[in-house]
N, C-alpha and C positions, 0 to 999 in steps of 0.2 A: 332249349328246342332240340327235337330228336335227330338224328341223323336218318337223313332215306337211305333204306334200302336200296338198291340196285342188282335187280334179278338178275343174271346171265340166261338167256336163253340155251337150250340145249341145243347142240350142233352133231347134225349125223350129215356126210357128205354122202352126194348120189354119185358124182361122176367128176373124174379129174380128167385136165386135159396134158397129161404127163409131155408130151412130145413141143410145145409151148415152149417151156422154159429151155429146151433144146435151140428152136430155133430161131428164138427171139429174144431180145435184150429188154425185160420187162423195166420199164421206168415209172410206172406209177401204178397201185391197185386199189380199186373201187368196190366196194361192196354196193350191188344195186337188186333189188328185186324185181318180181317176174310178173306180170299179166299174164295168167294160166285159166285155161277150163276145167270143170271137174273131173274129166276123166284124163287130160294129162296131170292133174294133181297124183291120180290113183296109180297111172304107167309111173311115173316118178317113186313114188313111195315102193311099186316094185321092182326099181332099180331098172327100168327099160329106155335107157337116154344114150345119148351119145355129143358129146360137144366137138370133137376133134376137126371138122371143116367148118366150123361156125365161127362166124365173126358178127362185130355191131358195127351199124352204122346210121347215122343220121338222115331221117325221111327225106327231107330236103335242104337243099341252102339258107332258106329264112326258117326252118323250122329245130324247136330244140328237145324234139322226139328221137330218142335213142330205139334204135329197135335190134333186136336180136336174131339175125339169119343165120340158116342152114343149120339151126340146132334141132337134131331129131328126137321126137320123143314117141315111139312104140305106141300103137292104138291100144287102147285097152281093151282086152282079150272079153270082157262082162257087157261091155255095150254095147246096147242096142243102137236105133239109128243114130244117135245124139254123140259119135264117136266123132274126133279132130282129126284134123290132115295132121299127118306127122312133121311134116317141117316148114308149116307157116311160119310168118314173122310174127314175134313175140315182143311188145316192150316192153322196156326195162325203166322202172323207176327209179328217178335219180330226182336230189334236189336240183334247183334252176343255178344254181352256180358251180357246183360237179357238171354238169350238161354245157355250161358255157366254157367251162376251159377244157373239159375234152373234145368241142367243137374247133377251138381255135388250134390246139394242138394237131387236130386231126389234118385241117385246112392249112393250117400255115408253113405247120413242119413235115407235114407227110408220112405222119406216124397212123398206128394200127391200132382199133382195138380189139381185143380176143375176149372168151373166157378162160379161166382158170380152172375153176369148181364152181360145182353145183350144189346146194346143200341144203336140206331143211335146217331153218333156225327157228326153236319152236316148234310150230304152226306154218310158218311161212316158208315160202321157196327164196332161197337168196342164190345171188349168183358174183362169183368175185370177178369182176374183170378188169383188164389190165390194158394200158396204154405201151407200146411195147412198137421196137424199133426191128426189120428185119436182121439179122446176123448174117455177116461175110461167110463165106466159105473157109476165109482162115479164124476166123473169130472161133468157130466151132470146132478147128484143129486146136486150137490152144487150149480151150475149154477141155476136148475130151486127154489133152497130153498131160495138164494140170492136173486131170480126177486121175491119173493112170499112176501119176508119180504120188500121189497124197495115197493111195492103196499102198505102194510099195512101200512107203516108208511107214504105214502103217503096221504092215508083215513083217519086217523087220524089227520091230519094239515090240513085240505082242510077248 
């Protein structure tokens, strides 16, 4: 019996949400696909997007459709009349079980879903979304204090 070769797709990161790791405690991460139009993909290839204020939510309480809201993709400059709206809601593609787990965590425990990175996986656009809980102010202070002490230790032992 032949061994099946699993080819990994080449990944190219388009944008990251650096502030998310500072403001939120990340509980779980999931990779999701995004439903996009042609001009949106071309703008993403040019790196013209922002996920700073973006978040994900379900369309209604009875549905398992997850949408990405406030994800800004700049209009493609070479497009004609068929250009896209920059901040339209975009559907995320998840497995049914993943969507149900996220929905229960959001509704019962009060967590939030935010995008961490957006990247090309081969020819496909993927988003790494995270189930997060907001950090308190003292948690942020502890994290910065811990980071500063680690930097100081590394400086002394060089």
